[in-house]
DSSP file (Angstrom, degrees, kcal/mol; ACC not computed):
  #  RESIDUE AA STRUCTURE BP1 BP2  ACC     N-H-->O    O-->H-N    N-H-->O    O-->H-N    TCO  KAPPA ALPHA  PHI   PSI    X-CA   Y-CA   Z-CA
    1    1 A M     >        0   0    0      0, 0.0     4,-1.9     0, 0.0     5,-0.1   0.000 360.0 360.0 360.0 -40.7  -13.8   13.5   37.2
    2    2 A L  H  >  +     0   0    0      1,-0.2     4,-2.6     2,-0.2     5,-0.2   0.889 360.0  53.5 -66.0 -39.5  -17.5   12.5   36.9
    3    3 A N  H  > S+     0   0    0      1,-0.2     4,-2.5     2,-0.2    -1,-0.2   0.890 108.1  50.3 -62.4 -39.0  -18.0   15.2   34.1
    4    4 A K  H  > S+     0   0    0      2,-0.2     4,-2.5     1,-0.2    -1,-0.2   0.897 110.9  49.0 -65.9 -40.3  -15.1   13.7   32.1
    5    5 A T  H  X S+     0   0    0     -4,-1.9     4,-2.6     2,-0.2    -2,-0.2   0.914 112.8  47.1 -65.3 -43.6  -16.6   10.2   32.5
    6    6 A I  H  X S+     0   0    0     -4,-2.6     4,-2.7     2,-0.2     5,-0.2   0.921 112.6  49.8 -63.8 -43.8  -20.1   11.4   31.4
    7    7 A Y  H  X S+     0   0    0     -4,-2.5     4,-2.4     2,-0.2    -2,-0.2   0.916 112.2  47.6 -61.0 -44.2  -18.6   13.3   28.4
    8    8 A T  H  X S+     0   0    0     -4,-2.5     4,-2.4     2,-0.2    -2,-0.2   0.916 113.2  48.4 -63.7 -43.6  -16.6   10.2   27.4
    9    9 A A  H  X S+     0   0    0     -4,-2.6     4,-2.3     2,-0.2    -2,-0.2   0.917 113.4  46.6 -64.4 -43.7  -19.7    7.9   27.7
   10   10 A L  H  X S+     0   0    0     -4,-2.7     4,-2.4     2,-0.2    -2,-0.2   0.888 112.2  50.8 -65.9 -39.4  -21.8   10.4   25.7
   11   11 A S  H  X S+     0   0    0     -4,-2.4     4,-2.0    -5,-0.2    -2,-0.2   0.916 111.6  47.6 -63.6 -43.3  -19.2   10.8   23.0
   12   12 A T  H  X S+     0   0    0     -4,-2.4     4,-2.3     2,-0.2    -2,-0.2   0.911 111.5  50.7 -64.0 -42.4  -18.8    7.0   22.6
   13   13 A L  H  X S+     0   0    0     -4,-2.3     4,-1.9     1,-0.2    -2,-0.2   0.905 109.0  51.5 -61.6 -42.8  -22.6    6.6   22.5
   14   14 A C  H  < S+     0   0    0     -4,-2.4    -1,-0.2     1,-0.2    -2,-0.2   0.893 110.9  48.0 -62.2 -40.1  -22.8    9.3   19.7
   15   15 A I  H >< S+     0   0    0     -4,-2.0     3,-1.2     1,-0.2    -1,-0.2   0.914 111.6  50.0 -66.1 -42.5  -20.2    7.5   17.7
   16   16 A L  H 3< S+     0   0    0     -4,-2.3     3,-0.3     1,-0.3     4,-0.2   0.811 118.0  38.2 -69.3 -29.9  -21.9    4.2   18.1
   17   17 A I  T 3< S+     0   0    0     -4,-1.9    -1,-0.3     1,-0.2    -2,-0.2   0.070  78.9 121.0-106.0  24.8  -25.3    5.5   17.0
   18   18 A S  S <  S-     0   0    0     -3,-1.2    -1,-0.2     1,-0.1    -2,-0.1   0.566  84.7-103.4 -70.7  -8.2  -24.0    7.8   14.3
   19   19 A G        -     0   0    0     -3,-0.3     2,-0.2     1,-0.1    -2,-0.1   0.950  41.2-169.7  92.3  54.6  -26.0    6.1   11.6
   20   20 A C        +     0   0    0     -4,-0.2     2,-0.3    51,-0.1    53,-0.2  -0.561  18.3 169.7 -71.0 140.6  -23.9    3.8    9.5
   21   21 A S  E     -A   72   0A   0     51,-1.3    51,-2.8    -2,-0.2     2,-0.3  -0.985  21.4-156.6-151.8 158.8  -25.8    2.6    6.5
   22   22 A T  E     -A   71   0A   0     -2,-0.3     2,-0.4    49,-0.2    49,-0.2  -1.000   3.5-171.0-141.6 137.6  -25.2    0.8    3.2
   23   23 A M  E     -A   70   0A   0     47,-2.6    47,-2.6    -2,-0.3     2,-0.4  -0.999   9.8-161.0-127.2 131.7  -27.0    0.7   -0.2
   24   24 A H  E     -A   69   0A   0     -2,-0.4     2,-0.4    45,-0.2    45,-0.2  -0.923   5.7-172.3-112.9 136.8  -26.1   -1.8   -2.9
   25   25 A F  E     -A   68   0A   0     43,-2.7    43,-2.7    -2,-0.4     2,-0.4  -0.998   6.6-168.6-125.9 126.8  -27.1   -1.4   -6.6
   26   26 A V  E     -A   67   0A   0     -2,-0.4     2,-0.8    41,-0.2    41,-0.2  -0.959  11.5-153.2-121.1 133.9  -26.4   -4.3   -9.0
   27   27 A N        -     0   0    0     39,-2.4    37,-0.0    -2,-0.4    -2,-0.0  -0.837  62.3 -50.3-108.0  92.9  -26.7   -4.1  -12.8
   28   28 A G  S    S+     0   0    0     -2,-0.8     2,-0.2     2,-0.1    38,-0.0  -0.388 114.6   2.8  78.5-157.7  -27.5   -7.5  -14.2
   29   29 A P  S    S-     0   0    0      0, 0.0     2,-0.3     0, 0.0    -2,-0.1  -0.448  81.9-123.0 -67.4 130.1  -25.5  -10.6  -13.3
   30   30 A E        -     0   0    0     -2,-0.2     2,-0.3    -4,-0.1    -2,-0.1  -0.558  31.0-172.3 -78.5 133.5  -22.9   -9.8  -10.7
   31   31 A T        -     0   0    0     -2,-0.3     2,-1.0     2,-0.0    35,-0.0  -0.826  33.2-102.9-120.1 160.9  -19.3  -10.6  -11.6
   32   32 A E        +     0   0    0     -2,-0.3     2,-0.3    34,-0.0    -2,-0.0  -0.748  58.1 153.8 -86.1 103.2  -16.1  -10.5   -9.5
   33   33 A E        -     0   0    0     -2,-1.0     2,-0.2    66,-0.0    66,-0.1  -0.881  52.2 -85.2-127.5 159.7  -14.4   -7.3  -10.7
   34   34 A K        -     0   0    0     -2,-0.3    64,-0.5    64,-0.1     2,-0.3  -0.454  46.4-137.2 -65.2 131.6  -11.9   -4.9   -9.1
   35   35 A S  E     -B   97   0A   0     -2,-0.2     2,-0.3    62,-0.1    62,-0.2  -0.728  13.6-158.6 -94.6 140.6  -13.7   -2.3   -7.0
   36   36 A R  E     -B   96   0A   0     60,-3.2    60,-2.6    -2,-0.3     2,-0.3  -0.848  11.4-159.4-113.5 154.6  -12.8    1.4   -7.1
   37   37 A S  E     +B   95   0A   0     -2,-0.3     2,-0.3    58,-0.2    58,-0.2  -0.951  18.9 156.8-137.0 152.8  -13.6    3.8   -4.3
   38   38 A H  E     -B   94   0A   0     56,-2.0    56,-3.1    -2,-0.3     2,-0.4  -0.959  37.2-106.1-158.7 170.0  -14.0    7.5   -3.6
   39   39 A W  E     -B   93   0A   0     -2,-0.3     2,-0.5    54,-0.2    54,-0.2  -0.811  20.2-151.4-102.0 144.7  -15.8    9.8   -1.2
   40   40 A H  E     -B   92   0A   0     52,-3.0    52,-2.5    -2,-0.4     2,-0.4  -0.968  16.7-148.5-113.3 131.7  -18.8   11.9   -2.1
   41   41 A H  E     +B   91   0A   0     -2,-0.5     9,-2.4    50,-0.2    10,-1.7  -0.839  21.6 166.2-110.0 134.3  -19.2   15.1   -0.1
   42   42 A S  E     -BC  90  49A   0     48,-1.5    48,-3.1    -2,-0.4     2,-0.3  -0.908  18.9-141.0-138.6 168.1  -22.5   16.8    0.9
   43   43 A A  E  >> +BC  89  48A   0      5,-3.3     5,-2.0    -2,-0.3     4,-0.7  -0.892  67.1  21.6-132.1 159.4  -23.6   19.5    3.3
   44   44 A I  T >45S-     0   0    0     44,-0.8     3,-1.7    -2,-0.3    44,-0.2   0.955 136.3 -35.2  48.2  72.8  -26.5   20.3    5.6
   45   45 A Y  T 345S-     0   0    0     42,-1.5    -1,-0.2     1,-0.3    43,-0.1   0.728 113.3 -61.9  59.1  26.6  -27.8   16.8    6.2
   46   46 A G  T 345S+     0   0    0     41,-0.2    -1,-0.3     2,-0.2    -2,-0.2   0.543 107.5 121.4  82.4   6.5  -27.0   15.8    2.6
   47   47 A A  T <<5S+     0   0    0     -3,-1.7     2,-0.4    -4,-0.7    -3,-0.2   0.770  72.3  43.8 -74.2 -25.4  -29.3   18.4    1.1
   48   48 A F  E   <S-C   43   0A   0     -5,-2.0    -5,-3.3    -4,-0.0     2,-0.4  -0.980  79.1-137.8-125.1 129.1  -26.5   20.1   -0.9
   49   49 A E  E     -C   42   0A   0     -2,-0.4    -7,-0.3    -7,-0.2    -2,-0.0  -0.709  16.3-177.4 -86.0 130.9  -23.8   18.3   -2.8
   50   50 A I  S    S+     0   0    0     -9,-2.4    -8,-0.2    -2,-0.4    -1,-0.2   0.859  75.5  52.0 -89.3 -47.2  -20.3   19.7   -2.5
   51   51 A S  S    S-     0   0    0    -10,-1.7     3,-0.1     1,-0.1   -11,-0.0  -0.647 100.7-103.7 -87.1 149.4  -18.7   17.2   -4.9
   52   52 A P        -     0   0    0      0, 0.0   -11,-0.1     0, 0.0    -1,-0.1  -0.262  47.5 -82.1 -68.8 158.5  -20.3   16.9   -8.4
   53   53 A P        -     0   0    0      0, 0.0     2,-0.4     0, 0.0   -13,-0.0  -0.326  53.3-110.7 -57.7 143.5  -22.5   13.9   -9.2
   54   54 A Y        -     0   0    0     -3,-0.1     2,-1.1     1,-0.1     3,-0.1  -0.659  18.5-143.2 -85.5 127.9  -20.3   11.0  -10.2
   55   55 A D     >  -     0   0    0     -2,-0.4     4,-1.8     1,-0.2     3,-0.2  -0.760  18.3-177.5 -90.9  96.7  -20.5   10.0  -13.9
   56   56 A I  H  > S+     0   0    0     -2,-1.1     4,-1.7     1,-0.2    -1,-0.2   0.828  78.8  58.9 -68.0 -31.9  -20.2    6.2  -13.7
   57   57 A A  H  4>S+     0   0    0      1,-0.2     5,-1.2     2,-0.2     4,-0.3   0.900 108.5  45.6 -63.3 -40.2  -20.2    5.8  -17.5
   58   58 A E  H >45S+     0   0    0      1,-0.2     3,-0.9    -3,-0.2    -1,-0.2   0.876 112.2  51.4 -69.8 -37.3  -17.1    8.0  -17.8
   59   59 A S  H 3<5S+     0   0    0     -4,-1.8    -2,-0.2     1,-0.2    -1,-0.2   0.772 106.5  54.0 -72.0 -25.9  -15.4    6.2  -14.9
   60   60 A C  T ><5S-     0   0    0     -4,-1.7     3,-1.7     3,-0.2    -1,-0.2   0.425 102.9-132.4 -89.8   1.3  -16.0    2.8  -16.5
   61   61 A Y  T < 5S-     0   0    0     -3,-0.9    -3,-0.2     1,-0.3     3,-0.1   0.893  75.4 -37.5  51.4  50.5  -14.4    3.8  -19.8
   62   62 A G  T 3 <S+     0   0    0     -5,-1.2    -1,-0.3     1,-0.3     2,-0.1   0.321 116.2 111.6  87.8  -9.2  -17.1    2.5  -22.0
   63   63 A K  S <  S-     0   0    0     -3,-1.7    -1,-0.3    -6,-0.2     2,-0.2  -0.413  73.0-101.9 -86.1 171.0  -17.9   -0.6  -20.0
   64   64 A E  E     - D   0  99A   0     35,-2.1    35,-2.8    -2,-0.1     2,-0.3  -0.613  36.2-106.8 -87.8 153.5  -21.1   -1.2  -18.0
   65   65 A W  E     - D   0  98A   0     33,-0.2    33,-0.3    -2,-0.2     3,-0.1  -0.642  30.1-170.3 -79.4 142.0  -21.2   -0.7  -14.3
   66   66 A N  E     -     0   0A   0     31,-3.5   -39,-2.4     1,-0.4     2,-0.3   0.885  63.5  -6.9 -96.6 -56.0  -21.4   -3.9  -12.4
   67   67 A K  E     -AD  26  97A   0     30,-1.0    30,-1.8   -41,-0.2     2,-0.4  -0.995  53.9-163.8-148.9 138.8  -22.1   -3.0   -8.8
   68   68 A I  E     -AD  25  96A   0    -43,-2.7   -43,-2.7    -2,-0.3     2,-0.5  -0.995   7.0-171.6-124.8 129.4  -22.3    0.3   -6.9
   69   69 A T  E     -AD  24  95A   0     26,-3.2    26,-2.9    -2,-0.4     2,-0.5  -0.986   1.1-171.1-122.4 125.0  -22.2    0.4   -3.1
   70   70 A I  E     +AD  23  94A   0    -47,-2.6   -47,-2.6    -2,-0.5     2,-0.4  -0.967  19.2 165.9-115.2 124.4  -22.9    3.7   -1.2
   71   71 A E  E     -AD  22  93A   0     22,-2.8    22,-3.2    -2,-0.5     2,-0.6  -0.981  38.6-142.5-143.3 152.9  -22.2    3.6    2.5
   72   72 A R  E     -A   21   0A   0    -51,-2.8   -51,-1.3    -2,-0.4     2,-0.1  -0.957  36.3-173.5-110.5 111.1  -21.8    5.8    5.5
   73   73 A T     >  -     0   0    0     -2,-0.6     4,-2.4   -53,-0.2     5,-0.1  -0.379  41.6 -99.1 -99.3 175.9  -19.1    4.2    7.6
   74   74 A L  H  > S+     0   0    0      1,-0.2     4,-2.4     2,-0.2     5,-0.2   0.886 125.7  54.0 -61.7 -38.6  -17.7    4.9   11.0
   75   75 A L  H  > S+     0   0    0      2,-0.2     4,-1.7     1,-0.2    -1,-0.2   0.902 107.9  49.6 -63.5 -40.7  -14.8    6.8    9.3
   76   76 A N  H  > S+     0   0    0      2,-0.2     4,-1.4     1,-0.2    -2,-0.2   0.917 110.6  50.9 -61.6 -42.6  -17.3    8.9    7.4
   77   77 A S  H  < S+     0   0    0     -4,-2.4    -2,-0.2     1,-0.2    -1,-0.2   0.891 109.2  50.2 -62.8 -39.5  -19.1    9.7   10.6
   78   78 A L  H  < S+     0   0    0     -4,-2.4    -1,-0.2     1,-0.2    -2,-0.2   0.835 111.1  49.7 -67.5 -31.0  -15.9   10.7   12.3
   79   79 A A  H  < S+     0   0    0     -4,-1.7    -1,-0.2    -5,-0.2    -2,-0.2   0.713  95.4  88.5 -80.1 -20.9  -15.0   13.0    9.4
   80   80 A S     <  -     0   0    0     -4,-1.4     2,-0.3    -3,-0.2    10,-0.2  -0.357  58.9-173.8 -75.0 158.3  -18.4   14.7    9.4
   81   81 A F  E     +E   89   0A   0      8,-1.2     8,-2.0    -2,-0.1     7,-1.4  -0.989  10.5 176.3-150.9 160.2  -19.0   17.7   11.6
   82   82 A G  E     -E   87   0A   0     -2,-0.3     2,-0.4     5,-0.3     5,-0.2  -0.945  21.9-129.3-154.4 172.7  -21.8   20.0   12.7
   83   83 A I  E >  S-E   86   0A   0      3,-1.8     3,-1.9    -2,-0.3    -2,-0.0  -0.999  84.2  -8.9-134.1 130.7  -22.6   23.0   14.9
   84   84 A N  T 3  S-     0   0    0     -2,-0.4    -1,-0.1     1,-0.3     3,-0.1   0.861 131.4 -49.5  51.9  42.5  -25.4   23.2   17.4
   85   85 A G  T 3  S+     0   0    0      1,-0.2     2,-0.6    -3,-0.0    -1,-0.3   0.445 111.0 120.4  81.9  -0.7  -27.0   20.0   16.2
   86   86 A V  E <   - E   0  83A   0     -3,-1.9    -3,-1.8   -42,-0.0     2,-0.8  -0.881  61.5-137.6-100.3 118.4  -26.9   21.0   12.5
   87   87 A N  E     + E   0  82A   0     -2,-0.6   -42,-1.5    -5,-0.2    -5,-0.3  -0.644  27.5 174.8 -77.3 108.2  -24.8   18.5   10.4
   88   88 A L  E     +     0   0A   0     -7,-1.4   -44,-0.8    -2,-0.8     2,-0.4   0.791  63.7  31.8 -88.4 -30.5  -22.8   20.8    8.1
   89   89 A Y  E     +BE  43  81A   0     -8,-2.0    -8,-1.2   -46,-0.2   -46,-0.2  -0.991  60.2 174.4-135.5 127.1  -20.6   18.2    6.3
   90   90 A T  E     -B   42   0A   0    -48,-3.1   -48,-1.5    -2,-0.4     2,-0.3  -0.915   9.5-166.6-135.3 106.8  -21.5   14.6    5.5
   91   91 A P  E     -B   41   0A   0      0, 0.0     2,-0.3     0, 0.0   -50,-0.2  -0.654   3.6-163.1 -89.4 151.6  -19.2   12.4    3.4
   92   92 A W  E     -B   40   0A   0    -52,-2.5   -52,-3.0    -2,-0.3     2,-0.5  -0.965  17.9-126.7-127.4 146.9  -20.2    9.1    1.9
   93   93 A S  E     -BD  39  71A   0    -22,-3.2   -22,-2.8    -2,-0.3     2,-0.5  -0.815  23.1-164.8 -92.8 133.1  -18.1    6.2    0.6
   94   94 A V  E     -BD  38  70A   0    -56,-3.1   -56,-2.0    -2,-0.5     2,-0.4  -0.981   6.9-177.2-121.6 123.5  -18.8    5.1   -2.9
   95   95 A H  E     +BD  37  69A   0    -26,-2.9   -26,-3.2    -2,-0.5     2,-0.3  -0.967  10.9 169.0-118.4 134.3  -17.5    1.8   -4.2
   96   96 A Y  E     -BD  36  68A   0    -60,-2.6   -60,-3.2    -2,-0.4     2,-0.3  -0.981  17.5-162.2-143.9 156.0  -18.1    0.7   -7.8
   97   97 A S  E     -BD  35  67A   0    -30,-1.8   -31,-3.5    -2,-0.3   -30,-1.0  -0.975  10.3-148.2-136.7 153.5  -17.0   -1.9  -10.3
   98   98 A C  E     + D   0  65A   0    -64,-0.5     2,-0.3    -2,-0.3   -33,-0.2  -0.808  16.0 175.1-119.3 157.9  -17.2   -2.1  -14.0
   99   99 A R  E     - D   0  64A   0    -35,-2.8   -35,-2.1    -2,-0.3     3,-0.1  -0.950  38.5 -80.5-152.0 169.8  -17.6   -5.1  -16.4
  100  100 A L        -     0   0    0     -2,-0.3     5,-0.1   -37,-0.2   -37,-0.1  -0.341  65.9 -80.9 -66.4 156.8  -18.1   -5.9  -20.1
  101  101 A P    >>  -     0   0    0      0, 0.0     4,-1.8     0, 0.0     3,-0.7  -0.243  44.6-109.6 -57.1 153.2  -21.7   -5.7  -21.4
  102  102 A V  H 3> S+     0   0    0      1,-0.3     4,-2.3     2,-0.2     5,-0.2   0.860 116.8  55.5 -57.1 -41.5  -23.8   -8.8  -20.6
  103  103 A D  H 3> S+     0   0    0      1,-0.2     4,-1.5     2,-0.2    -1,-0.3   0.853 109.0  47.9 -64.3 -33.0  -23.9  -10.0  -24.2
  104  104 A Q  H <> S+     0   0    0     -3,-0.7     4,-2.1     2,-0.2    -1,-0.2   0.830 108.8  54.2 -74.5 -32.2  -20.1  -10.0  -24.4
  105  105 A L  H  X S+     0   0    0     -4,-1.8     4,-1.8     2,-0.2    -2,-0.2   0.916 108.9  48.2 -65.1 -42.5  -19.9  -11.9  -21.0
  106  106 A Q  H  X S+     0   0    0     -4,-2.3     4,-1.3     1,-0.2    -2,-0.2   0.886 110.0  52.6 -65.1 -38.3  -22.2  -14.6  -22.4
  107  107 A Y  H  X S+     0   0    0     -4,-1.5     4,-0.8     1,-0.2     3,-0.3   0.907 108.1  50.6 -64.4 -41.6  -20.1  -14.8  -25.5
  108  108 A Q  H >< S+     0   0    0     -4,-2.1     3,-0.6     1,-0.2    -1,-0.2   0.856 106.7  55.2 -65.7 -33.6  -16.9  -15.3  -23.5
  109  109 A D  H 3< S+     0   0    0     -4,-1.8    -1,-0.2     1,-0.2    -2,-0.2   0.824 103.7  55.6 -66.8 -30.5  -18.5  -18.1  -21.5
  110  110 A D  H 3<        0   0    0     -4,-1.3    -1,-0.2    -3,-0.3    -2,-0.2   0.702 360.0 360.0 -75.0 -19.7  -19.3  -20.0  -24.7
  111  111 A L    <<        0   0    0     -4,-0.8    -1,-0.2    -3,-0.6    -2,-0.1   0.489 360.0 360.0 -75.6 360.0  -15.7  -20.0  -25.8
């Protein structure tokens, strides 16, 4: 019974200190646009990318990117796995939004 309690406590501690993090990148004046999301997959502590680099220009269909947020959430941490202390799979959540170019935004504000 004591071993099960220790195991549960250590598992909970590992989840809580699993290293959630967030990075925001903003391109010019931030606007309220619909955000899209996907996961980016990497291996061996993020040193090797499994999924290809994301082409934001292609995803925005000719518009500019507005904001990109890259984060490692609790769900990402739960999905990652490793063996003998080596993190073999590490997913990241990527959220991005697109907008018209800044000069077109200013023109629309003048109308």
